Rosetta silent file (secondary structure, phi, psi, omega in degrees, C-alpha in Angstrom):
SEQUENCE: MPPKRTGTGPFLGVREGGSQVRLRLPSPGPGGSRHSLSCMPTTFTDDLRLAHVLADDADSLTTNRFKAQDLHVVNKPDLTPVTDADKSVEEGIRRTLSRARPRDAVLGEEHGSTGFSQRRWVIDPIDGTKNFVRGVPVWATLIALMVDEEVVVGCVTAPLLNRRWWASKDGGAWTGRSLLNAAACHVSDMNQLDGASLSYSSLSGWEERDRLEDFMALSRRCWRTRAYGDFWSYMLVAEGAVDLAAEPELALHDMAALDVIVREAGGVFTSLDGRPGPLGGNALASNGRLHEQALAFLGSLPDDENDPDVAPRRHGSVHDLSARRRSPQAQPSPDPSDDD
SCORE:     score description
SCORE:     0.000 S_00000001
   1 L     0.000  144.975  178.017   18.836  -38.929  -60.109 S_00000001
   2 L   -68.940  155.458 -173.679   21.424  -38.090  -57.557 S_00000001
   3 L   -69.120  148.549  173.587   23.575  -34.933  -58.262 S_00000001
   4 E   -81.435  136.071  178.210   26.821  -35.387  -60.115 S_00000001
   5 E   -95.367  129.838 -173.848   29.966  -34.630  -58.354 S_00000001
   6 E  -119.654  152.073  172.483   32.319  -32.644  -60.603 S_00000001
   7 L    91.649  152.189 -176.144   35.813  -31.588  -60.281 S_00000001
   8 L  -137.679  175.854 -179.665   38.894  -33.266  -58.653 S_00000001
   9 L    65.113 -134.980 -174.097   41.695  -32.122  -56.319 S_00000001
  10 L   -72.345  -12.864  179.668   40.962  -29.328  -53.945 S_00000001
  11 E  -111.247  146.764  168.822   37.434  -28.636  -55.332 S_00000001
  12 E  -121.372  125.143  175.723   34.258  -30.634  -55.135 S_00000001
  13 E  -115.460  155.261  176.121   31.387  -29.447  -57.198 S_00000001
  14 E  -129.268  117.135 -176.464   27.799  -30.502  -57.134 S_00000001
  15 E  -111.093  125.529  175.872   25.778  -29.978  -60.264 S_00000001
  16 E  -145.787  124.737 -178.789   22.011  -30.137  -60.339 S_00000001
  17 L    62.894   24.599  176.245   19.897  -28.640  -62.986 S_00000001
  18 L   100.706  -18.869 -169.705   22.730  -26.708  -64.561 S_00000001
  19 E  -102.106  157.407 -177.656   23.767  -25.003  -61.368 S_00000001
  20 E  -141.373  135.876  176.613   27.020  -25.718  -59.314 S_00000001
  21 E  -109.412  124.988 -177.029   28.225  -25.311  -55.825 S_00000001
  22 E  -107.943  130.684 -173.668   32.044  -25.322  -55.609 S_00000001
  23 E  -126.288  125.528 -169.905   33.425  -26.189  -52.198 S_00000001
  24 E   -91.988  123.536  175.043   37.117  -25.692  -51.590 S_00000001
  25 L   -96.121  115.689 -174.431   39.146  -28.139  -49.408 S_00000001
  26 L   -58.570  145.768 -177.480   41.921  -26.319  -47.705 S_00000001
  27 L   -87.679  156.082 -179.109   45.426  -27.572  -48.327 S_00000001
  28 L   -58.331  146.066  177.710   47.663  -28.418  -45.344 S_00000001
  29 L   -69.878  179.981  172.996   49.325  -25.427  -43.646 S_00000001
  30 H   -57.240  136.542 -177.059   53.003  -24.724  -43.446 S_00000001
  31 H    77.249   10.948  179.258   55.114  -27.469  -42.418 S_00000001
  32 H    85.080   17.922 -175.046   52.299  -29.931  -42.986 S_00000001
  33 L   -70.092  149.663 -172.265   50.053  -28.791  -40.051 S_00000001
  34 L   -88.161  137.538  169.021   46.625  -30.350  -39.950 S_00000001
  35 L  -101.912  176.078 -170.958   43.361  -28.513  -40.364 S_00000001
  36 H   -60.830  -34.246  169.008   40.121  -29.791  -38.942 S_00000001
  37 H   -53.255  -32.486 -173.950   39.182  -31.863  -41.943 S_00000001
  38 H   -73.674   -9.332 -177.249   42.201  -34.003  -41.653 S_00000001
  39 H  -104.608   -2.754 -176.429   40.970  -35.422  -38.280 S_00000001
  40 L  -105.858  152.231  175.739   37.452  -36.373  -39.454 S_00000001
  41 L   -63.087  153.287 -171.924   36.160  -39.584  -41.155 S_00000001
  42 H   -72.360  -15.842 -171.501   35.304  -39.108  -44.731 S_00000001
  43 H   -49.862  -48.822 -172.307   31.604  -39.902  -44.313 S_00000001
  44 H  -115.634   19.834 -174.256   30.430  -36.309  -43.599 S_00000001
  45 H   -62.974  -45.204 -179.261   33.446  -34.251  -44.903 S_00000001
  46 H   -63.415  -37.302 -177.884   31.430  -32.880  -47.820 S_00000001
  47 H   -68.103  -39.413  174.310   28.456  -32.130  -45.679 S_00000001
  48 H   -60.652  -41.933  176.065   30.614  -30.239  -43.252 S_00000001
  49 H   -55.761  -52.756 -171.918   32.237  -28.223  -46.142 S_00000001
  50 H   -67.532  -29.576  174.926   28.842  -27.370  -47.409 S_00000001
  51 H   -60.336  -37.292  179.068   27.695  -26.258  -43.886 S_00000001
  52 H   -69.688  -36.634  173.448   30.517  -23.784  -43.909 S_00000001
  53 H   -57.623  -46.484  177.320   29.463  -22.548  -47.388 S_00000001
  54 H   -66.388  -38.058  179.854   25.921  -22.040  -46.026 S_00000001
  55 H   -71.896  -29.318  172.199   27.334  -20.218  -42.902 S_00000001
  56 H   -60.242  -50.318  177.437   29.414  -17.939  -45.123 S_00000001
  57 H   -65.826  -43.924 -179.517   26.295  -16.819  -47.022 S_00000001
  58 H   -61.458  -39.248  175.230   24.275  -16.472  -43.819 S_00000001
  59 H   -59.966  -37.144  178.857   26.988  -14.260  -42.346 S_00000001
  60 H   -66.269  -39.556 -175.239   26.982  -11.918  -45.375 S_00000001
  61 H   -71.463  -50.799 -177.641   23.230  -11.513  -45.039 S_00000001
  62 H   -66.709  -33.580  177.494   22.973  -11.008  -41.347 S_00000001
  63 H   -69.104  -26.021  178.511   25.858   -8.670  -41.007 S_00000001
  64 H   -75.339  -27.672 -176.364   24.379   -6.500  -43.681 S_00000001
  65 H  -102.232  -11.826  176.339   21.017   -6.292  -41.968 S_00000001
  66 L   -63.400  131.236 -179.159   22.244   -5.938  -38.419 S_00000001
  67 L    56.446   21.147  173.929   21.283   -2.483  -37.123 S_00000001
  68 L   -66.110  133.947 -174.339   19.817   -1.611  -40.552 S_00000001
  69 L   -64.168  -29.925 -178.344   17.474    1.363  -40.350 S_00000001
  70 L   -98.873   19.495  176.717   14.894   -0.360  -42.527 S_00000001
  71 L   -50.112  129.090  177.274   14.954   -3.692  -40.612 S_00000001
  72 L  -105.148  134.090 -178.122   11.413   -5.120  -40.642 S_00000001
  73 E  -125.918  134.834  166.690   10.310   -6.845  -37.478 S_00000001
  74 E  -133.760  163.115  174.279    6.985   -8.538  -36.677 S_00000001
  75 E   -96.101  130.817  173.620    5.798  -10.794  -33.912 S_00000001
  76 L   -76.434  173.207 -176.092    4.941  -14.370  -34.596 S_00000001
  77 L   -55.504  -30.098 -179.986    1.872  -16.085  -33.067 S_00000001
  78 L   -90.000   13.997  176.144    4.054  -17.144  -30.086 S_00000001
  79 L    67.353    7.005  171.622    4.950  -13.493  -29.611 S_00000001
  80 L   -79.868  150.483 -177.961    8.648  -14.050  -30.513 S_00000001
  81 E   -93.536  153.164  173.381   10.005  -11.484  -33.138 S_00000001
  82 E  -134.103  135.342  177.289   11.053  -12.380  -36.682 S_00000001
  83 E  -111.272  168.922  175.297   12.908  -10.072  -39.025 S_00000001
  84 H   -62.547  -28.925 -179.956   13.344   -9.888  -42.688 S_00000001
  85 H   -65.081  -51.347  176.332   16.945  -11.014  -42.056 S_00000001
  86 H   -52.754  -51.468  179.077   15.720  -14.346  -40.459 S_00000001
  87 H   -62.487  -40.702 -179.651   13.536  -15.104  -43.413 S_00000001
  88 H   -64.286  -43.969  177.328   16.176  -14.154  -45.976 S_00000001
  89 H   -57.789  -46.233 -177.121   18.811  -16.298  -44.359 S_00000001
  90 H   -70.567  -40.481  179.875   16.662  -19.344  -44.256 S_00000001
  91 H   -63.527  -40.156  178.063   15.364  -18.919  -47.819 S_00000001
  92 H   -61.312  -45.560 -176.021   19.023  -18.543  -48.982 S_00000001
  93 H   -66.095  -44.721 -177.923   20.063  -21.726  -47.172 S_00000001
  94 H   -64.341  -35.250  178.983   17.028  -23.631  -48.620 S_00000001
  95 H   -66.110  -44.164  177.624   17.979  -22.551  -52.151 S_00000001
  96 H   -53.915  -55.594 -174.887   21.604  -23.754  -51.754 S_00000001
  97 H   -55.514  -37.223 -174.040   20.398  -27.081  -50.261 S_00000001
  98 H   -63.224  -31.276  178.749   17.923  -27.517  -53.143 S_00000001
  99 H   -86.256  -45.831 -168.742   20.851  -27.528  -55.672 S_00000001
 100 H   -83.793  -35.265 -176.197   23.569  -29.172  -53.530 S_00000001
 101 L  -132.082   59.644 -173.955   21.390  -31.759  -51.559 S_00000001
 102 L   -54.610  -33.664 -177.541   18.089  -32.082  -53.619 S_00000001
 103 L   -86.508   -9.177 -179.469   17.058  -35.295  -51.839 S_00000001
 104 L   -79.149  153.984  167.924   17.555  -34.060  -48.303 S_00000001
 105 E   -87.758  162.117 -177.568   14.809  -32.820  -46.161 S_00000001
 106 E  -137.019  135.289  167.217   14.924  -29.432  -44.386 S_00000001
 107 E  -124.765  121.608 -172.040   13.531  -28.145  -41.178 S_00000001
 108 E  -128.280  156.162  178.893   13.768  -24.522  -40.603 S_00000001
 109 L   -67.851  -31.778 -171.875   12.337  -22.136  -37.803 S_00000001
 110 L   -94.807  -27.287 -167.731   10.697  -19.822  -40.262 S_00000001
 111 L  -130.794   14.720  167.911    9.389  -22.064  -43.003 S_00000001
 112 E    73.361 -150.503 -174.757    8.789  -25.407  -41.187 S_00000001
 113 E  -108.932  133.390  171.741    9.557  -28.866  -42.619 S_00000001
 114 E  -131.318  143.276  174.351    9.950  -29.859  -46.263 S_00000001
 115 L    87.163  163.682 -179.543   10.887  -33.076  -47.965 S_00000001
 116 L  -138.839  119.977 -174.194   11.108  -36.657  -46.595 S_00000001
 117 L  -164.885  155.040  166.245   14.496  -38.218  -46.106 S_00000001
 118 L   -70.023  -18.907  179.235   16.656  -39.946  -43.543 S_00000001
 119 E  -102.561  134.661  178.286   18.970  -36.998  -43.965 S_00000001
 120 E  -144.559  118.621  176.278   17.464  -33.810  -42.667 S_00000001
 121 E   -79.854  135.188 -177.263   19.088  -30.368  -42.398 S_00000001
 122 E  -122.171  125.084 -167.161   17.890  -28.301  -39.340 S_00000001
 123 E  -125.208  134.054  163.144   18.276  -24.485  -39.601 S_00000001
 124 E  -123.399   98.540 -172.394   17.946  -21.648  -37.095 S_00000001
 125 E   -57.108  -42.087  179.472   18.644  -18.541  -39.271 S_00000001
 126 E  -139.477  109.823  176.076   19.209  -16.221  -36.360 S_00000001
 127 E   -92.907  111.200 -177.070   19.444  -17.767  -32.804 S_00000001
 128 L   106.180   39.972 -178.821   19.102  -14.695  -30.585 S_00000001
 129 H   -60.172  -29.783  175.510   16.682  -12.662  -32.650 S_00000001
 130 H   -69.919  -34.744  170.387   15.860  -10.326  -29.702 S_00000001
 131 H   -64.193  -45.258 -179.866   19.481   -9.561  -29.424 S_00000001
 132 H   -52.522  -46.895 -172.753   19.567   -8.944  -33.189 S_00000001
 133 H   -65.377  -46.683 -176.158   16.589   -6.635  -33.057 S_00000001
 134 H   -74.316   -7.115 -176.881   18.083   -4.617  -30.015 S_00000001
 135 L    83.489   15.567  173.309   21.545   -4.251  -31.576 S_00000001
 136 L   -84.802  126.430 -168.331   23.182   -6.717  -29.181 S_00000001
 137 L   -76.524   10.008 -179.632   25.915   -8.551  -31.131 S_00000001
 138 L   -98.966   95.619  176.902   25.355  -11.963  -29.587 S_00000001
 139 L  -154.672  165.710 -177.161   23.433  -13.945  -32.112 S_00000001
 140 E  -161.842  164.974  175.101   24.391  -16.748  -34.611 S_00000001
 141 E  -107.228  129.304 -177.462   23.080  -18.877  -37.387 S_00000001
 142 E  -110.646  125.942 -173.557   22.782  -22.578  -36.501 S_00000001
 143 E  -131.305  118.912 -177.082   23.149  -25.244  -39.095 S_00000001
 144 E  -137.977  164.260  176.236   22.895  -29.015  -38.576 S_00000001
 145 E  -128.908  124.555  177.714   22.467  -32.270  -40.418 S_00000001
 146 E  -110.953  141.037  176.315   20.624  -35.198  -38.833 S_00000001
 147 E  -127.871  115.691 -176.035   20.709  -38.738  -40.165 S_00000001
 148 L    59.365   40.418  174.569   18.167  -41.121  -38.595 S_00000001
 149 L    68.087   15.677  171.498   17.386  -38.604  -35.877 S_00000001
 150 E  -112.978  131.274  179.309   21.107  -38.316  -34.898 S_00000001
 151 E   -76.934  130.308 -178.940   22.914  -35.042  -35.400 S_00000001
 152 E  -119.311  -12.254 -179.822   25.970  -35.769  -37.387 S_00000001
 153 E  -144.722  139.331  170.950   27.127  -32.299  -38.517 S_00000001
 154 E  -143.949  140.041  175.690   26.819  -29.010  -36.723 S_00000001
 155 E  -143.708  132.452  178.545   27.999  -25.502  -37.401 S_00000001
 156 E  -119.232  127.652 -176.180   27.421  -22.381  -35.336 S_00000001
 157 E  -126.595  110.504 -176.229   28.436  -19.062  -36.933 S_00000001
 158 E  -118.824   88.732 -170.628   28.425  -15.703  -34.928 S_00000001
 159 H   -68.310  -31.003  178.106   29.968  -13.130  -37.230 S_00000001
 160 H   -76.719  -15.592  172.000   29.758  -10.165  -34.805 S_00000001
 161 H   -98.610    0.579 -179.459   31.747  -12.103  -32.183 S_00000001
 162 L    55.640   43.607 -173.497   34.070  -13.134  -35.004 S_00000001
 163 E  -135.673  145.764  167.222   33.600  -16.725  -33.963 S_00000001
 164 E  -145.585  146.032  178.239   32.518  -20.045  -35.515 S_00000001
 165 E  -136.143  146.998 -179.088   32.305  -23.538  -34.056 S_00000001
 166 E  -152.275  162.381  177.512   31.664  -26.789  -35.834 S_00000001
 167 E  -158.409  164.916  169.668   31.657  -30.601  -35.460 S_00000001
 168 E  -146.181  159.087 -173.040   30.906  -33.842  -37.194 S_00000001
 169 L   -66.786  132.464 -174.781   30.367  -37.264  -35.834 S_00000001
 170 L    60.624   19.901  175.723   33.658  -38.800  -34.730 S_00000001
 171 L  -114.027    2.628  178.315   35.484  -35.836  -36.127 S_00000001
 172 L    80.093  169.961  179.230   35.847  -33.721  -33.007 S_00000001
 173 E  -109.568  148.114 -174.835   34.655  -30.187  -32.255 S_00000001
 174 E  -145.518  156.555  177.228   36.510  -27.157  -33.581 S_00000001
 175 E  -143.234  143.544 -177.046   36.439  -23.385  -33.411 S_00000001
 176 E   160.865 -167.267 -179.645   37.917  -20.633  -35.687 S_00000001
 177 L  -104.029   -2.037  178.013   37.132  -18.676  -38.679 S_00000001
 178 L  -163.991  160.692  173.207   37.813  -21.341  -41.336 S_00000001
 179 L   -53.176  -38.960 -177.420   38.501  -25.021  -41.785 S_00000001
 180 L   -70.725  -35.615 -175.935   42.117  -24.263  -42.330 S_00000001
 181 L  -118.068   88.400 -173.291   42.638  -22.144  -39.256 S_00000001
 182 E  -134.949  157.731  175.729   40.884  -24.040  -36.331 S_00000001
 183 E  -124.263  141.181  176.694   41.572  -25.067  -32.775 S_00000001
 184 E   -65.930  143.613  170.433   40.086  -28.192  -31.186 S_00000001
 185 L  -106.394  136.166  178.967   37.472  -27.734  -28.497 S_00000001
 186 L  -136.259  140.264 -174.554   37.416  -29.660  -25.270 S_00000001
 187 L   -78.833  171.197 -174.135   35.100  -29.449  -22.305 S_00000001
 188 L   -84.462  170.863  178.300   36.479  -28.823  -18.808 S_00000001
 189 L  -104.132   16.209 -178.790   37.447  -31.469  -16.178 S_00000001
 190 L   -62.518  140.516 -170.094   35.673  -29.882  -13.375 S_00000001
 191 L  -130.546    3.963  178.784   33.932  -32.603  -11.245 S_00000001
 192 L  -121.470  133.935 -179.309   32.589  -30.488   -8.311 S_00000001
 193 H   -61.785  -36.771 -178.114   29.474  -28.311   -8.367 S_00000001
 194 H   -65.208   -9.884  171.973   31.067  -25.830   -5.842 S_00000001
 195 H  -114.067   10.414 -173.892   33.655  -25.056   -8.566 S_00000001
 196 L   -91.654  148.139  169.584   31.305  -25.123  -11.555 S_00000001
 197 E  -104.033  129.149  177.742   30.214  -22.286  -13.806 S_00000001
 198 E  -117.395  138.406  178.892   26.592  -22.422  -14.916 S_00000001
 199 E  -124.052  154.588  179.918   25.022  -20.539  -17.808 S_00000001
 200 L  -155.722  179.132  175.646   21.403  -19.955  -18.755 S_00000001
 201 L   -99.995  -50.110 -174.585   19.151  -17.590  -20.792 S_00000001
 202 L  -161.061  152.641  177.386   16.684  -16.201  -18.432 S_00000001
 203 H   -75.467  -35.594 -171.862   15.180  -16.781  -14.996 S_00000001
 204 H   -63.345  -36.771  178.866   11.650  -16.033  -16.291 S_00000001
 205 H   -56.978  -40.324  177.778   11.753  -19.107  -18.508 S_00000001
 206 H   -75.555  -27.403 -179.778   12.113  -21.358  -15.537 S_00000001
 207 H   -77.494  -34.668 -179.787    9.590  -19.528  -13.490 S_00000001
 208 H   -65.258  -27.362 -176.488    6.946  -19.638  -16.254 S_00000001
 209 L  -103.509   14.499  178.800    7.266  -23.484  -16.274 S_00000001
 210 L    59.066   35.984 -178.140    7.227  -23.762  -12.431 S_00000001
 211 L  -124.269    9.057 -179.194   10.810  -24.883  -12.407 S_00000001
 212 H   -65.811  -30.500 -179.331   12.533  -21.943  -10.880 S_00000001
 213 H   -68.465  -37.737  176.367   12.973  -23.460   -7.445 S_00000001
 214 H   -63.333  -43.206 -177.255   14.797  -26.442   -9.045 S_00000001
 215 H   -67.210  -39.646 -177.858   17.015  -24.252  -11.068 S_00000001
 216 H   -67.960  -33.403 -175.353   17.816  -21.801   -8.171 S_00000001
 217 H   -72.718  -31.633  173.808   18.744  -24.909   -5.879 S_00000001
 218 H   -72.321  -41.418 -177.359   21.256  -25.871   -8.567 S_00000001
 219 H   -67.243  -23.969 -169.475   22.596  -22.371   -9.006 S_00000001
 220 H   -82.412  -24.171  179.571   23.118  -21.819   -5.267 S_00000001
 221 H   -76.806  -23.862 -169.059   25.429  -25.055   -5.375 S_00000001
 222 L   -94.676  151.914  179.967   27.582  -23.834   -8.295 S_00000001
 223 L   -58.225  -37.867 -169.290   30.505  -21.435   -7.916 S_00000001
 224 E  -152.691  139.444  175.423   29.325  -19.009  -10.516 S_00000001
 225 E  -130.497  133.267 -177.492   26.189  -18.426  -12.585 S_00000001
 226 E  -143.175  144.325  171.294   25.930  -16.075  -15.639 S_00000001
 227 L   -99.279   75.122  167.287   23.254  -15.698  -18.365 S_00000001
 228 L   -57.551  -38.587  164.162   25.343  -15.801  -21.425 S_00000001
 229 L    83.235  158.723  179.138   22.317  -17.052  -23.115 S_00000001
 230 H    41.668 -138.376 -176.493   21.192  -18.929  -26.269 S_00000001
 231 H   -59.158  -32.679 -172.655   23.877  -20.711  -28.357 S_00000001
 232 H   -64.632  -34.901  174.253   26.709  -19.032  -26.488 S_00000001
 233 H   -54.114  -44.939 -173.937   26.157  -20.896  -23.241 S_00000001
 234 H   -79.719  -30.397  171.315   26.627  -24.236  -25.070 S_00000001
 235 H   -66.090  -40.350  177.577   29.587  -23.175  -27.085 S_00000001
 236 H   -65.470  -34.664  167.331   31.311  -22.096  -23.895 S_00000001
 237 H   -58.696  -45.981  176.699   30.602  -25.581  -22.457 S_00000001
 238 H   -61.274  -33.213 -178.101   32.248  -26.987  -25.477 S_00000001
 239 H   -77.441  -19.635 -172.724   35.228  -24.691  -25.113 S_00000001
 240 L    87.469    1.201  176.465   35.610  -25.640  -21.332 S_00000001
 241 L   -76.751  -26.700  174.832   34.965  -22.091  -20.230 S_00000001
 242 L  -128.279  148.463 -174.187   31.595  -23.052  -18.712 S_00000001
 243 L   -99.733  -23.333 -177.855   30.726  -26.270  -17.030 S_00000001
 244 E  -146.148  144.343  167.348   26.907  -26.460  -17.305 S_00000001
 245 E  -144.556  141.847 -179.777   24.205  -24.800  -19.466 S_00000001
 246 E  -147.910  146.327  169.431   20.468  -25.438  -19.189 S_00000001
 247 E  -146.400  146.249 -163.577   17.183  -24.127  -20.541 S_00000001
 248 L   -85.967  -18.891 -177.615   13.675  -25.306  -19.630 S_00000001
 249 L  -151.966  121.566  175.296   12.133  -25.072  -23.175 S_00000001
 250 L  -148.154  154.287  173.909   13.729  -25.251  -26.663 S_00000001
 251 L   -89.479  169.867  178.111   12.828  -26.422  -30.094 S_00000001
 252 H   -58.587  -47.551 -173.919   14.830  -28.886  -32.291 S_00000001
 253 H   -66.784  -19.036  174.827   16.250  -26.012  -34.448 S_00000001
 254 H   -71.437  -32.188 -171.216   17.512  -24.319  -31.269 S_00000001
 255 H  -103.314  -30.564 -158.850   19.491  -27.382  -30.265 S_00000001
 256 H   -56.480  -50.758 -173.774   20.496  -29.604  -33.135 S_00000001
 257 H   -68.636  -32.318 -178.985   23.740  -27.861  -34.093 S_00000001
 258 H   -68.969  -37.725 -174.922   24.679  -27.301  -30.383 S_00000001
 259 H   -59.086  -52.301 -169.192   24.191  -30.980  -29.506 S_00000001
 260 H   -77.024  -29.835  177.581   26.816  -32.558  -31.761 S_00000001
 261 H   -68.945  -39.304 -175.473   29.436  -29.728  -30.938 S_00000001
 262 H   -69.094  -46.440 -170.493   29.068  -30.292  -27.158 S_00000001
 263 H   -68.421  -48.503  177.445   29.225  -34.121  -27.586 S_00000001
 264 H   -66.059  -11.645  171.206   32.273  -34.054  -29.928 S_00000001
 265 L   -84.559   -9.478 -179.242   34.008  -31.749  -27.525 S_00000001
 266 L   113.255   -5.752 -171.514   33.700  -34.480  -24.894 S_00000001
 267 L   -94.315 -171.313 -179.701   30.566  -33.303  -23.186 S_00000001
 268 E  -128.050  134.612 -178.040   27.021  -34.532  -22.710 S_00000001
 269 E  -127.989  121.965  176.411   23.795  -33.031  -24.140 S_00000001
 270 E  -141.779  170.506  166.233   20.386  -34.291  -22.868 S_00000001
 271 L   -76.524  176.291 -179.522   16.960  -33.083  -22.075 S_00000001
 272 L   -65.001  -21.788 -177.427   16.067  -32.195  -18.350 S_00000001
 273 L  -105.992   16.410  172.512   14.892  -35.782  -17.943 S_00000001
 274 L    83.177   11.683 -179.315   18.121  -37.274  -19.181 S_00000001
 275 L   -80.249  127.373 -176.446   17.140  -38.222  -22.767 S_00000001
 276 E   -71.731  147.494  176.551   20.194  -37.926  -24.951 S_00000001
 277 L    91.197 -167.956 -173.930   20.197  -35.605  -27.860 S_00000001
 278 L  -102.497   20.197 -174.844   18.063  -32.538  -28.920 S_00000001
 279 L  -102.325    5.614 -178.745   14.679  -34.036  -29.195 S_00000001
 280 L   -88.063   -5.589  178.894   13.333  -33.569  -25.645 S_00000001
 281 L    88.521   -3.560  171.039   12.106  -30.050  -25.712 S_00000001
 282 L  -156.202 -178.770 -168.080   14.687  -28.675  -23.285 S_00000001
 283 E  -147.926  144.185  161.671   18.340  -28.994  -22.701 S_00000001
 284 E  -135.310  122.524  176.149   21.115  -29.694  -20.228 S_00000001
 285 E  -115.914  142.598  178.921   24.723  -29.612  -21.423 S_00000001
 286 E  -154.481  178.961  172.659   27.742  -30.318  -19.279 S_00000001
 287 L   -82.364   11.706  176.654   31.186  -31.639  -19.332 S_00000001
 288 L    94.099  -46.165 -173.710   29.855  -35.050  -18.475 S_00000001
 289 L   -65.715  -25.268 -175.589   31.377  -35.160  -14.985 S_00000001
 290 L  -110.011    8.527 -164.711   28.621  -32.991  -13.473 S_00000001
 291 H   -69.592  -48.143  178.164   25.745  -34.136  -15.598 S_00000001
 292 H   -62.862  -26.765  179.873   23.981  -36.521  -13.103 S_00000001
 293 H   -76.931  -33.307  178.699   24.444  -34.076  -10.181 S_00000001
 294 H   -71.054  -41.770 -179.864   22.813  -31.338  -12.237 S_00000001
 295 H   -65.788  -31.139  172.758   19.978  -33.642  -13.348 S_00000001
 296 H   -65.056  -40.205  174.264   19.409  -34.549   -9.737 S_00000001
 297 H   -65.984  -31.126 -177.873   19.008  -30.858   -8.811 S_00000001
 298 L   -86.915    1.526  164.719   16.686  -30.242  -11.619 S_00000001
 299 L    71.449   23.670 -169.379   14.526  -32.964  -10.264 S_00000001
 300 L  -114.388    0.677  179.734   14.233  -34.896  -13.454 S_00000001
 301 L   -70.643  141.831  174.958   15.895  -38.269  -13.034 S_00000001
 302 L   -67.722  143.673  171.307   13.534  -41.209  -13.434 S_00000001
 303 L  -148.678   83.224 -178.361   12.705  -43.338  -10.348 S_00000001
 304 L  -103.566  104.753 -178.037   10.202  -45.995  -11.194 S_00000001
 305 L   -66.641  -18.423 -175.744   10.080  -48.656   -8.504 S_00000001
 306 L   -89.649   -3.447 -172.825    8.080  -50.890  -10.890 S_00000001
 307 L  -101.265  102.980 -176.963   10.745  -50.623  -13.658 S_00000001
 308 L   -61.607  -22.527  177.635   13.641  -53.200  -13.163 S_00000001
 309 L   -75.714   -7.731 -179.444   15.707  -51.151  -15.556 S_00000001
 310 L  -113.494  121.750 -179.056   15.799  -48.132  -13.435 S_00000001
 311 L   -67.464  135.552  177.387   18.108  -48.224  -10.514 S_00000001
 312 L   -67.211  159.566 -179.823   16.517  -46.966   -7.243 S_00000001
 313 L   -87.009  103.914  177.933   17.715  -43.729   -5.611 S_00000001
 314 L   -79.680  150.443 -179.071   19.646  -44.898   -2.659 S_00000001
 315 L   -56.082  129.159  174.681   19.980  -42.724    0.370 S_00000001
 316 L    93.181  -12.410  178.294   23.111  -40.518    0.081 S_00000001
 317 L   -75.804  169.683  175.964   23.481  -41.052   -3.725 S_00000001
 318 H   -53.857  -39.877 -176.787   23.652  -38.271   -6.320 S_00000001
 319 H   -66.716  -20.504  179.285   20.028  -39.162   -7.225 S_00000001
 320 H   -77.974  -12.964 -172.528   19.082  -38.369   -3.589 S_00000001
 321 H   -64.005  -32.135 -173.309   20.392  -34.819   -3.860 S_00000001
 322 H   -65.824  -23.165  179.635   16.990  -33.588   -5.386 S_00000001
 323 H   -96.324    0.960 -176.422   15.319  -34.363   -2.022 S_00000001
 324 L  -136.021   48.443 -176.382   17.933  -32.671    0.017 S_00000001
 325 L   -68.393  153.384  168.772   18.500  -29.259   -1.703 S_00000001
 326 L   -67.287  154.624 -177.425   19.733  -26.334    0.331 S_00000001
 327 L   -73.802  156.030 -179.487   16.997  -24.125    1.583 S_00000001
 328 L   -60.466  -22.999  179.050   16.352  -20.934   -0.507 S_00000001
 329 L   -89.451    1.498 -177.368   17.721  -18.881    2.509 S_00000001
 330 L   -64.116  -44.952  176.515   21.006  -20.636    2.679 S_00000001
 331 L  -143.340  158.345 -177.976   22.575  -18.298    0.232 S_00000001
 332 L   -69.244  154.819  174.109   21.574  -15.202   -1.809 S_00000001
 333 L   -73.203  148.736  177.434   20.380  -15.670   -5.268 S_00000001
 334 L   -61.967  145.657 -177.958   22.814  -14.988   -8.030 S_00000001
 335 L  -109.876  110.542 -177.264   22.827  -11.589   -9.509 S_00000001
 336 L   -64.130  -14.083 -175.760   23.181  -11.658  -13.222 S_00000001
 337 L   -88.085   -9.839  177.319   24.119   -7.954  -13.233 S_00000001
 338 L   -75.300  121.227 -169.809   27.284   -8.837  -11.175 S_00000001
 339 L  -103.191   11.522 -178.056   30.245   -8.581  -13.563 S_00000001
 340 L   -67.210    0.000    0.000   32.876   -9.912  -11.272 S_00000001
């Protein structure tokens, strides 16, 4: 049986097996000012509130374990680190979801996929685990809800940065520390690569996949490049502080929450071959105006002369840019250590 909703007014409760999750709906601020929930359709309002409850619980766990002397760290088979905090956060989120959304499926980085449903929660308990392990305060918990392979709710919470971002389908993207105290996110209006800011995570990732030349060609055309890294690159795109962000290999749990936030802020989120959404195994996020130019430099736009649905790359078009990149000697490589 579906869970019973209990309570009225500012609280919505979900009871399952005798337990209850109480979610508070903020009241309008002084003078009737609107919070982020007032701008979203009702379809995913409850799910977004639940995502914030999950984020609050995750923040409590991660901040308590950050820089802990007894933090336990092991390497997974892919040689990436995992901590006891990663596992505890995901387990806590799964427990809450089992009570609040017992029919929903869950995909998490540490415990894989459970359940079968059109609705699937996608969890990255700590995005930026290497930073977490080394004491760098740039990491976040990523929480998303997908319905029929479309991300409809996303929440990114970074407690050591004192920041949180969230979005829901057709409800806009927001940043703040609570649903009541939030500001809308909007991408930039930059439309020229020579004025654009590009963010990434590492050069080694591109080199390992034999795509470093493509990435460097794009970076030389941009005004500024910085390795803000991980979730932060994409949230800066959503806020309009950065115009482009790209990574050559990512998993669904790395991208799901980021995707809907960038899109609801007015941007575009695709794979490097232009496939919309977070299912392509890598990512390019932009303000939309620069997206095709960036795809052309990364060399991944389709050009199939036998496919009538694919427009040919005309000489001088943006699609032709990939064949006419600046030579590597034209400009010096960007220096991530430059703090100007």
